Every structure is written in C-alpha cells, then in structure tokens.
A tleap script that builds the chain and sets N, CA, C and O, in Angstrom:
source leaprc.protein.ff14SB
mol = sequence {
  NMET ASP LYS HIE ASN LYS ASP ARG GLY THR
  ILE LYS TRP THR SER LEU MET LEU PRO GLU
  HIE VAL GLN LEU VAL LYS GLU LEU TRP LYS
  GLU ASP GLU ARG VAL GLU LYS GLY ILE ILE
  ASP GLU GLN LYS ALA VAL GLU ILE ASP PHE
  LEU LEU GLN ARG ALA LEU ASN ASP ASN LEU
  THR VAL GLU ILE ILE PHE HIE ASN GLY PHE
  GLU HIE GLU HIE ARG CYS GLY LYS ILE ASN
  SER ILE CYS SER LEU ARG LYS GLU LEU HIE
  GLY THR GLU GLU ALA THR LYS HIE ARG PHE
  THR LEU PRO LEU ASN ASP ILE VAL ASP ILE
  THR ILE CLEU
}
set mol.1.N position { -21.359 55.880 76.260 }
set mol.1.CA position { -21.234 54.989 77.990 }
set mol.1.C position { -21.071 53.754 77.295 }
set mol.1.O position { -19.999 53.212 77.564 }
set mol.2.N position { -22.189 52.797 76.043 }
set mol.2.CA position { -21.746 51.853 75.607 }
set mol.2.C position { -20.966 51.865 74.887 }
set mol.2.O position { -20.457 50.746 74.947 }
set mol.3.N position { -20.358 52.571 73.998 }
set mol.3.CA position { -19.468 52.970 73.192 }
set mol.3.C position { -17.969 52.114 74.051 }
set mol.3.O position { -17.429 51.082 73.651 }
set mol.4.N position { -17.637 52.806 75.104 }
set mol.4.CA position { -16.350 52.731 75.730 }
set mol.4.C position { -16.575 51.304 76.234 }
set mol.4.O position { -15.488 50.726 76.258 }
set mol.5.N position { -17.864 50.294 76.765 }
set mol.5.CA position { -18.254 49.450 78.274 }
set mol.5.C position { -17.677 48.239 76.788 }
set mol.5.O position { -16.986 47.258 77.066 }
set mol.6.N position { -18.086 48.528 75.347 }
set mol.6.CA position { -18.258 47.290 74.363 }
set mol.6.C position { -17.145 46.681 74.668 }
set mol.6.O position { -16.127 47.332 74.901 }
set mol.7.N position { -17.173 45.229 74.717 }
set mol.7.CA position { -16.291 44.380 74.745 }
set mol.7.C position { -15.697 43.646 73.656 }
set mol.7.O position { -16.335 42.960 72.857 }
set mol.8.N position { -14.320 43.837 73.656 }
set mol.8.CA position { -13.821 43.862 72.200 }
set mol.8.C position { -13.982 41.639 72.268 }
set mol.8.O position { -13.985 40.988 71.223 }
set mol.9.N position { -14.018 41.410 72.748 }
set mol.9.CA position { -14.200 39.448 73.267 }
set mol.9.C position { -11.945 39.079 73.288 }
set mol.9.O position { -11.147 39.552 74.098 }
set mol.10.N position { -11.682 38.271 72.273 }
set mol.10.CA position { -10.747 37.754 72.630 }
set mol.10.C position { -9.382 38.864 71.929 }
set mol.10.O position { -8.174 38.753 72.138 }
set mol.11.N position { -9.914 39.635 71.291 }
set mol.11.CA position { -8.953 40.645 70.771 }
set mol.11.C position { -7.970 41.489 71.815 }
set mol.11.O position { -6.744 41.477 71.929 }
set mol.12.N position { -9.099 42.296 72.600 }
set mol.12.CA position { -8.447 42.710 73.799 }
set mol.12.C position { -6.965 41.996 74.777 }
set mol.12.O position { -5.954 42.515 75.250 }
set mol.13.N position { -7.363 40.952 74.753 }
set mol.13.CA position { -6.254 40.141 75.457 }
set mol.13.C position { -4.743 39.590 74.629 }
set mol.13.O position { -3.686 39.200 75.126 }
set mol.14.N position { -5.100 39.726 73.378 }
set mol.14.CA position { -4.432 39.386 73.062 }
set mol.14.C position { -2.574 39.911 72.904 }
set mol.14.O position { -1.521 39.324 72.655 }
set mol.15.N position { -3.047 41.527 73.260 }
set mol.15.CA position { -1.473 42.030 73.537 }
set mol.15.C position { -1.044 41.286 74.764 }
set mol.15.O position { 0.119 40.884 74.803 }
set mol.16.N position { -1.987 41.016 75.942 }
set mol.16.CA position { -1.227 40.076 76.930 }
set mol.16.C position { -0.711 38.775 76.848 }
set mol.16.O position { -0.258 38.126 77.791 }
set mol.17.N position { -0.815 38.363 75.473 }
set mol.17.CA position { -1.012 36.845 75.370 }
set mol.17.C position { 0.679 36.632 74.654 }
set mol.17.O position { 1.151 37.338 73.763 }
set mol.18.N position { 1.337 35.518 75.307 }
set mol.18.CA position { 2.711 35.102 74.408 }
set mol.18.C position { 2.161 35.103 73.085 }
set mol.18.O position { 0.960 35.099 72.814 }
set mol.19.N position { 3.059 35.107 72.331 }
set mol.19.CA position { 2.767 34.523 70.534 }
set mol.19.C position { 2.490 33.179 70.596 }
set mol.19.O position { 1.683 32.732 69.780 }
set mol.20.N position { 2.994 32.448 71.398 }
set mol.20.CA position { 2.859 30.810 71.391 }
set mol.20.C position { 1.579 30.509 71.605 }
set mol.20.O position { 0.915 29.677 70.988 }
set mol.21.N position { 1.051 31.567 72.965 }
set mol.21.CA position { -0.375 31.419 73.176 }
set mol.21.C position { -1.659 31.708 71.806 }
set mol.21.O position { -2.467 30.979 71.231 }
set mol.22.N position { -1.270 33.223 71.715 }
set mol.22.CA position { -1.702 33.694 70.224 }
set mol.22.C position { -1.604 32.588 69.459 }
set mol.22.O position { -2.652 31.942 69.424 }
set mol.23.N position { -0.562 32.076 68.733 }
set mol.23.CA position { -1.159 30.330 67.546 }
set mol.23.C position { -2.119 29.467 68.310 }
set mol.23.O position { -2.787 28.660 67.664 }
set mol.24.N position { -2.250 29.536 69.479 }
set mol.24.CA position { -2.724 28.346 69.704 }
set mol.24.C position { -4.803 28.894 69.420 }
set mol.24.O position { -5.818 28.464 68.871 }
set mol.25.N position { -4.336 30.047 70.236 }
set mol.25.CA position { -6.518 31.017 70.323 }
set mol.25.C position { -6.243 30.440 68.709 }
set mol.25.O position { -6.884 29.446 68.368 }
set mol.26.N position { -5.558 30.893 68.004 }
set mol.26.CA position { -6.070 30.741 66.179 }
set mol.26.C position { -6.540 29.354 65.340 }
set mol.26.O position { -7.391 29.150 64.474 }
set mol.27.N position { -5.449 28.411 66.111 }
set mol.27.CA position { -5.592 27.120 65.938 }
set mol.27.C position { -6.774 26.518 66.347 }
set mol.27.O position { -7.096 25.419 65.897 }
set mol.28.N position { -7.647 27.287 67.379 }
set mol.28.CA position { -8.709 27.035 68.210 }
set mol.28.C position { -9.874 27.719 66.989 }
set mol.28.O position { -10.703 26.992 66.441 }
set mol.29.N position { -9.800 28.691 66.798 }
set mol.29.CA position { -10.651 29.029 65.826 }
set mol.29.C position { -10.641 28.617 64.548 }
set mol.29.O position { -11.582 28.990 63.848 }
set mol.30.N position { -9.901 28.015 64.125 }
set mol.30.CA position { -9.625 27.521 62.938 }
set mol.30.C position { -10.359 26.284 62.910 }
set mol.30.O position { -11.188 26.078 62.023 }
set mol.31.N position { -10.079 25.309 63.959 }
set mol.31.CA position { -10.867 24.195 64.162 }
set mol.31.C position { -12.898 24.575 64.185 }
set mol.31.O position { -13.879 23.927 63.820 }
set mol.32.N position { -12.712 25.839 64.772 }
set mol.32.CA position { -14.312 25.854 64.950 }
set mol.32.C position { -15.020 26.307 63.112 }
set mol.32.O position { -16.129 26.545 62.634 }
set mol.33.N position { -13.305 26.202 62.504 }
set mol.33.CA position { -14.314 27.146 61.084 }
set mol.33.C position { -14.258 25.746 60.485 }
set mol.33.O position { -14.248 25.953 59.271 }
set mol.34.N position { -14.213 24.328 60.707 }
set mol.34.CA position { -13.661 23.341 59.821 }
set mol.34.C position { -14.829 23.240 58.919 }
set mol.34.O position { -15.932 23.420 59.436 }
set mol.35.N position { -14.760 22.965 57.578 }
set mol.35.CA position { -15.699 22.447 57.186 }
set mol.35.C position { -15.960 21.196 57.115 }
set mol.35.O position { -14.958 20.715 57.644 }
set mol.36.N position { -16.917 19.948 56.694 }
set mol.36.CA position { -17.390 19.325 56.521 }
set mol.36.C position { -16.503 18.685 55.061 }
set mol.36.O position { -16.279 19.611 54.282 }
set mol.37.N position { -15.958 17.290 54.542 }
set mol.37.CA position { -16.038 16.723 53.228 }
set mol.37.C position { -17.449 16.649 52.822 }
set mol.37.O position { -17.641 17.437 51.896 }
set mol.38.N position { -18.478 16.026 53.147 }
set mol.38.CA position { -19.748 15.292 52.754 }
set mol.38.C position { -19.375 14.286 51.783 }
set mol.38.O position { -18.204 14.056 51.483 }
set mol.39.N position { -20.160 13.815 51.399 }
set mol.39.CA position { -20.437 12.628 50.943 }
set mol.39.C position { -20.664 13.378 49.375 }
set mol.39.O position { -21.295 14.386 49.058 }
set mol.40.N position { -19.675 12.190 48.392 }
set mol.40.CA position { -20.076 12.346 46.760 }
set mol.40.C position { -20.931 11.290 46.235 }
set mol.40.O position { -20.274 10.294 45.933 }
set mol.41.N position { -22.475 11.156 45.980 }
set mol.41.CA position { -23.402 10.572 45.333 }
set mol.41.C position { -22.500 9.512 44.127 }
set mol.41.O position { -21.554 9.926 43.458 }
set mol.42.N position { -22.904 8.483 44.079 }
set mol.42.CA position { -21.975 7.508 43.058 }
set mol.42.C position { -21.936 8.391 41.445 }
set mol.42.O position { -20.994 8.420 40.653 }
set mol.43.N position { -23.273 9.048 41.317 }
set mol.43.CA position { -23.165 9.710 39.893 }
set mol.43.C position { -21.853 10.683 39.740 }
set mol.43.O position { -20.948 10.462 38.934 }
set mol.44.N position { -21.886 11.544 40.439 }
set mol.44.CA position { -20.897 12.247 40.822 }
set mol.44.C position { -19.479 11.770 40.939 }
set mol.44.O position { -18.613 12.491 40.445 }
set mol.45.N position { -19.020 10.321 41.700 }
set mol.45.CA position { -17.972 9.771 41.435 }
set mol.45.C position { -17.303 9.505 40.143 }
set mol.45.O position { -16.101 9.545 39.881 }
set mol.46.N position { -18.766 9.100 39.049 }
set mol.46.CA position { -18.391 8.687 37.736 }
set mol.46.C position { -17.845 9.746 37.144 }
set mol.46.O position { -16.763 9.813 36.562 }
set mol.47.N position { -19.003 10.938 37.398 }
set mol.47.CA position { -18.613 12.251 36.527 }
set mol.47.C position { -17.204 12.218 36.935 }
set mol.47.O position { -16.384 11.605 36.251 }
set mol.48.N position { -16.809 12.952 38.205 }
set mol.48.CA position { -15.238 13.427 38.369 }
set mol.48.C position { -14.448 12.092 37.715 }
set mol.48.O position { -13.848 12.492 36.718 }
set mol.49.N position { -14.249 10.779 37.897 }
set mol.49.CA position { -13.517 9.756 37.425 }
set mol.49.C position { -13.659 9.947 35.678 }
set mol.49.O position { -12.698 9.878 34.912 }
set mol.50.N position { -14.815 10.152 35.344 }
set mol.50.CA position { -14.535 10.738 33.775 }
set mol.50.C position { -13.657 11.148 33.166 }
set mol.50.O position { -12.996 10.687 32.235 }
set mol.51.N position { -13.627 12.746 34.117 }
set mol.51.CA position { -13.026 13.681 33.945 }
set mol.51.C position { -11.855 14.302 34.223 }
set mol.51.O position { -11.483 15.428 33.893 }
set mol.52.N position { -10.952 12.926 35.272 }
set mol.52.CA position { -9.894 13.119 35.815 }
set mol.52.C position { -9.309 12.225 34.094 }
set mol.52.O position { -8.452 12.782 33.407 }
set mol.53.N position { -9.911 10.905 33.665 }
set mol.53.CA position { -9.201 10.512 32.680 }
set mol.53.C position { -8.853 11.122 31.368 }
set mol.53.O position { -7.831 11.125 30.681 }
set mol.54.N position { -10.196 11.703 31.232 }
set mol.54.CA position { -10.391 12.992 30.284 }
set mol.54.C position { -9.299 14.131 30.083 }
set mol.54.O position { -8.939 14.716 29.061 }
set mol.55.N position { -8.858 14.255 31.538 }
set mol.55.CA position { -8.247 15.442 31.499 }
set mol.55.C position { -6.510 14.902 31.471 }
set mol.55.O position { -5.556 15.439 30.907 }
set mol.56.N position { -6.552 13.775 32.224 }
set mol.56.CA position { -4.909 13.070 31.892 }
set mol.56.C position { -4.592 12.001 30.517 }
set mol.56.O position { -3.526 11.386 30.487 }
set mol.57.N position { -5.541 11.858 29.481 }
set mol.57.CA position { -5.122 11.323 28.358 }
set mol.57.C position { -4.757 12.857 27.592 }
set mol.57.O position { -3.590 13.060 27.256 }
set mol.58.N position { -5.439 13.537 27.431 }
set mol.58.CA position { -5.941 15.085 26.482 }
set mol.58.C position { -4.884 16.078 26.680 }
set mol.58.O position { -4.570 17.097 26.064 }
set mol.59.N position { -4.303 15.324 27.998 }
set mol.59.CA position { -3.191 17.141 28.620 }
set mol.59.C position { -3.951 18.277 28.191 }
set mol.59.O position { -3.802 19.022 27.223 }
set mol.60.N position { -5.127 18.245 29.477 }
set mol.60.CA position { -6.043 19.319 29.609 }
set mol.60.C position { -5.320 19.930 30.935 }
set mol.60.O position { -4.492 19.366 31.650 }
set mol.61.N position { -5.946 21.440 31.082 }
set mol.61.CA position { -5.631 22.001 32.361 }
set mol.61.C position { -6.951 21.964 33.022 }
set mol.61.O position { -7.958 22.316 32.409 }
set mol.62.N position { -7.012 21.369 34.790 }
set mol.62.CA position { -8.001 21.506 34.902 }
set mol.62.C position { -7.624 22.305 36.373 }
set mol.62.O position { -6.515 22.490 36.874 }
set mol.63.N position { -9.235 22.781 36.958 }
set mol.63.CA position { -9.521 22.972 38.348 }
set mol.63.C position { -9.957 21.811 39.076 }
set mol.63.O position { -10.927 21.129 38.744 }
set mol.64.N position { -9.227 21.600 40.068 }
set mol.64.CA position { -9.587 20.268 41.191 }
set mol.64.C position { -10.483 21.061 42.588 }
set mol.64.O position { -10.022 22.165 42.877 }
set mol.65.N position { -11.357 20.719 43.209 }
set mol.65.CA position { -11.211 21.173 44.563 }
set mol.65.C position { -11.334 19.857 45.272 }
set mol.65.O position { -11.892 18.832 44.881 }
set mol.66.N position { -10.630 20.119 46.516 }
set mol.66.CA position { -10.540 19.127 47.232 }
set mol.66.C position { -10.878 19.450 48.807 }
set mol.66.O position { -11.201 20.534 49.293 }
set mol.67.N position { -10.729 18.354 49.369 }
set mol.67.CA position { -10.767 18.680 50.864 }
set mol.67.C position { -9.701 18.579 51.943 }
set mol.67.O position { -9.081 17.518 52.012 }
set mol.68.N position { -9.453 19.432 52.683 }
set mol.68.CA position { -7.785 19.196 52.731 }
set mol.68.C position { -8.012 19.026 54.714 }
set mol.68.O position { -7.333 19.429 55.658 }
set mol.69.N position { -8.948 18.452 54.644 }
set mol.69.CA position { -9.132 18.425 56.346 }
set mol.69.C position { -9.616 19.479 56.858 }
set mol.69.O position { -10.223 19.354 57.922 }
set mol.70.N position { -9.532 20.337 56.466 }
set mol.70.CA position { -10.659 21.706 56.808 }
set mol.70.C position { -11.134 22.709 56.456 }
set mol.70.O position { -11.366 23.784 57.009 }
set mol.71.N position { -11.311 22.228 55.261 }
set mol.71.CA position { -11.576 23.283 54.528 }
set mol.71.C position { -11.788 22.818 52.827 }
set mol.71.O position { -11.397 21.668 52.627 }
set mol.72.N position { -12.237 23.395 51.823 }
set mol.72.CA position { -12.062 23.008 50.577 }
set mol.72.C position { -10.821 23.857 50.343 }
set mol.72.O position { -10.375 24.836 50.941 }
set mol.73.N position { -10.362 23.099 49.173 }
set mol.73.CA position { -9.522 24.064 48.526 }
set mol.73.C position { -8.793 23.774 46.860 }
set mol.73.O position { -8.391 22.652 46.550 }
set mol.74.N position { -8.715 24.972 45.902 }
set mol.74.CA position { -8.671 25.037 44.589 }
set mol.74.C position { -6.928 24.076 44.445 }
set mol.74.O position { -6.129 23.858 45.355 }
set mol.75.N position { -6.836 23.717 43.088 }
set mol.75.CA position { -5.883 23.651 42.763 }
set mol.75.C position { -6.095 23.683 40.962 }
set mol.75.O position { -7.124 23.289 40.413 }
set mol.76.N position { -5.208 24.090 40.422 }
set mol.76.CA position { -5.218 24.454 39.143 }
set mol.76.C position { -3.833 24.368 37.907 }
set mol.76.O position { -2.888 25.075 37.556 }
set mol.77.N position { -4.376 23.159 37.592 }
set mol.77.CA position { -2.897 22.611 36.741 }
set mol.77.C position { -3.184 21.539 36.354 }
set mol.77.O position { -4.292 21.112 36.677 }
set mol.78.N position { -2.197 20.606 35.422 }
set mol.78.CA position { -2.260 19.476 34.593 }
set mol.78.C position { -2.358 18.235 35.832 }
set mol.78.O position { -2.111 18.270 37.038 }
set mol.79.N position { -2.811 17.207 34.970 }
set mol.79.CA position { -2.710 15.843 35.895 }
set mol.79.C position { -1.479 15.068 35.356 }
set mol.79.O position { -1.608 14.709 34.185 }
set mol.80.N position { -0.276 14.722 35.979 }
set mol.80.CA position { 0.534 13.686 35.880 }
set mol.80.C position { 0.094 12.099 35.307 }
set mol.80.O position { 0.076 11.352 34.330 }
set mol.81.N position { -0.267 12.261 36.881 }
set mol.81.CA position { -0.524 10.449 36.350 }
set mol.81.C position { -1.386 10.128 37.622 }
set mol.81.O position { -1.375 10.808 38.648 }
set mol.82.N position { -2.227 8.862 37.389 }
set mol.82.CA position { -3.729 8.420 38.929 }
set mol.82.C position { -3.015 7.303 38.629 }
set mol.82.O position { -2.871 6.732 37.549 }
set mol.83.N position { -2.406 6.954 40.158 }
set mol.83.CA position { -2.016 5.997 40.638 }
set mol.83.C position { -3.500 5.320 40.982 }
set mol.83.O position { -4.318 5.918 41.682 }
set mol.84.N position { -3.731 4.133 40.468 }
set mol.84.CA position { -5.036 3.319 41.247 }
set mol.84.C position { -4.777 2.353 42.472 }
set mol.84.O position { -5.623 1.685 43.067 }
set mol.85.N position { -3.049 2.448 42.785 }
set mol.85.CA position { -2.630 1.269 43.685 }
set mol.85.C position { -2.943 2.191 44.824 }
set mol.85.O position { -3.756 1.787 45.655 }
set mol.86.N position { -2.440 3.297 44.964 }
set mol.86.CA position { -2.074 3.978 46.237 }
set mol.86.C position { -3.082 5.548 46.156 }
set mol.86.O position { -2.875 6.661 46.638 }
set mol.87.N position { -4.443 4.882 45.147 }
set mol.87.CA position { -5.414 6.032 45.187 }
set mol.87.C position { -5.395 7.427 45.628 }
set mol.87.O position { -6.143 8.010 46.413 }
set mol.88.N position { -3.731 8.114 44.530 }
set mol.88.CA position { -3.571 9.321 44.515 }
set mol.88.C position { -3.561 10.071 43.152 }
set mol.88.O position { -3.958 9.493 42.141 }
set mol.89.N position { -3.227 11.022 43.126 }
set mol.89.CA position { -3.718 12.123 41.772 }
set mol.89.C position { -2.307 12.589 41.939 }
set mol.89.O position { -2.068 12.948 43.092 }
set mol.90.N position { -0.803 12.726 40.681 }
set mol.90.CA position { -0.227 13.527 41.090 }
set mol.90.C position { -0.076 14.505 39.818 }
set mol.90.O position { -0.321 14.065 38.694 }
set mol.91.N position { 0.352 15.912 40.025 }
set mol.91.CA position { 0.183 17.013 38.968 }
set mol.91.C position { 0.843 17.833 38.940 }
set mol.91.O position { 1.898 17.661 39.551 }
set mol.92.N position { 0.739 18.536 38.576 }
set mol.92.CA position { 1.449 20.152 38.279 }
set mol.92.C position { 0.376 21.514 38.191 }
set mol.92.O position { -0.474 21.770 37.337 }
set mol.93.N position { 0.861 22.432 39.695 }
set mol.93.CA position { 0.397 23.314 39.204 }
set mol.93.C position { 0.651 24.367 37.898 }
set mol.93.O position { 1.749 24.600 37.392 }
set mol.94.N position { -0.921 25.061 37.403 }
set mol.94.CA position { -0.292 25.490 36.106 }
set mol.94.C position { 0.650 27.188 36.693 }
set mol.94.O position { 1.550 27.554 35.937 }
set mol.95.N position { 0.401 27.987 37.848 }
set mol.95.CA position { 1.255 29.019 38.042 }
set mol.95.C position { 2.653 28.623 38.411 }
set mol.95.O position { 3.382 28.834 37.442 }
set mol.96.N position { 3.253 28.176 39.338 }
set mol.96.CA position { 4.332 28.129 39.747 }
set mol.96.C position { 5.052 26.541 39.821 }
set mol.96.O position { 5.981 26.052 40.465 }
set mol.97.N position { 3.774 25.880 38.465 }
set mol.97.CA position { 4.908 24.567 38.274 }
set mol.97.C position { 5.464 24.218 38.877 }
set mol.97.O position { 6.641 24.035 38.567 }
set mol.98.N position { 4.804 23.766 40.622 }
set mol.98.CA position { 5.177 22.933 41.336 }
set mol.98.C position { 4.477 21.650 41.441 }
set mol.98.O position { 3.395 21.625 40.854 }
set mol.99.N position { 4.819 20.615 42.025 }
set mol.99.CA position { 3.932 19.199 41.736 }
set mol.99.C position { 3.363 19.246 43.292 }
set mol.99.O position { 3.736 19.485 44.441 }
set mol.100.N position { 2.212 18.854 42.535 }
set mol.100.CA position { 1.134 18.239 43.829 }
set mol.100.C position { 0.764 16.811 44.214 }
set mol.100.O position { 0.697 16.101 43.211 }
set mol.101.N position { 0.522 16.211 45.270 }
set mol.101.CA position { -0.205 15.038 45.301 }
set mol.101.C position { -1.464 14.681 45.748 }
set mol.101.O position { -1.611 14.482 46.954 }
set mol.102.N position { -2.139 14.596 45.201 }
set mol.102.CA position { -3.807 14.464 46.214 }
set mol.102.C position { -4.511 13.279 46.477 }
set mol.102.O position { -4.715 12.536 45.518 }
set mol.103.N position { -5.100 12.816 48.062 }
set mol.103.CA position { -5.634 11.570 47.730 }
set mol.103.C position { -7.215 11.842 46.937 }
set mol.103.O position { -8.014 12.778 46.953 }
set mol.104.N position { -7.183 10.770 46.396 }
set mol.104.CA position { -8.390 10.505 45.085 }
set mol.104.C position { -9.421 10.881 45.797 }
set mol.104.O position { -10.045 11.875 45.425 }
set mol.105.N position { -9.943 9.959 47.327 }
set mol.105.CA position { -10.804 10.225 47.733 }
set mol.105.C position { -11.023 11.612 48.259 }
set mol.105.O position { -12.199 11.975 48.287 }
set mol.106.N position { -10.049 12.515 48.712 }
set mol.106.CA position { -10.542 14.356 48.719 }
set mol.106.C position { -11.105 15.004 48.056 }
set mol.106.O position { -11.795 15.930 48.484 }
set mol.107.N position { -10.995 14.741 46.927 }
set mol.107.CA position { -11.582 15.441 45.458 }
set mol.107.C position { -13.061 15.298 45.920 }
set mol.107.O position { -13.550 14.348 46.531 }
set mol.108.N position { -13.601 16.307 45.550 }
set mol.108.CA position { -15.374 17.397 45.615 }
set mol.108.C position { -15.469 17.229 43.839 }
set mol.108.O position { -16.185 16.544 43.108 }
set mol.109.N position { -14.204 18.367 43.551 }
set mol.109.CA position { -15.580 19.021 42.377 }
set mol.109.C position { -13.881 18.742 40.990 }
set mol.109.O position { -12.707 18.619 41.338 }
set mol.110.N position { -14.144 18.736 40.283 }
set mol.110.CA position { -13.396 18.837 38.971 }
set mol.110.C position { -14.203 19.595 38.263 }
set mol.110.O position { -15.427 19.695 38.342 }
set mol.111.N position { -13.116 20.369 37.245 }
set mol.111.CA position { -13.410 21.231 35.802 }
set mol.111.C position { -12.666 21.198 35.062 }
set mol.111.O position { -11.487 21.230 35.416 }
set mol.112.N position { -12.993 21.123 33.774 }
set mol.112.CA position { -11.402 20.982 32.698 }
set mol.112.C position { -11.999 22.858 31.908 }
set mol.112.O position { -12.949 23.173 31.191 }
set mol.113.N position { -10.816 23.683 32.553 }
set mol.113.CA position { -10.575 24.508 31.653 }
set mol.113.C position { -10.398 24.893 30.785 }
set mol.113.O position { -10.219 26.105 30.672 }
savepdb mol mol.pdb
quit
C-alpha cells in the first residue's frame, strides 16, 4: 500500500504543465543548487597569477577552474592574452579550438597540464 501512495514530488505534475512552466521549475531548481564562489586568500591569488603568467609566456596548456555565477566550471586550453585593464583572460579551448574570455576575478584555480 505504501508503494502506491508514495508521492513522487513535482515529477508527477510535469506531464500536466506547459513546457514553459517546466523550464521555469528547472531554473528554480538550478537556483537552489547554486555554489558560492568563495574567497581566495592572498597566497592562492599570487599562485594563480604566477601560473597564468608562466602559461602565457611558455605557451603551456592549462586547466582553469572558474565560477560562472552558479557553479564551478572547467576549461582546458591555452592562454592567448591577459588584459589587465579589463581584468580578463583570453584563451582558446584545446579540444574545440573555440576562443573564450574569462574575468580574472572569477578564476578559482589553475593547473598546468
């Protein structure tokens, strides 16, 4: 009896909802899963800066972990330039060769591969 009366939460209602409403519910769930960026201490900031400069000067491939506003994301590739005026990093992804731009303040960690 308990098996049949078990509530499946909002899953059972999605078949009765419009696609727009389902999308809104998914966005609300994503908001609940938001990961805080955290604070980087001075020593870690110096380490990140050193590794960024080394990767740029020696044309090394890096894995960058950054905060995109909701969660931590990873990018692997090469650094093309660092704009200190705009505080941005410009790079190219290794696998897809797509260019990307990251705010320096959003970088959480970097690893030279």
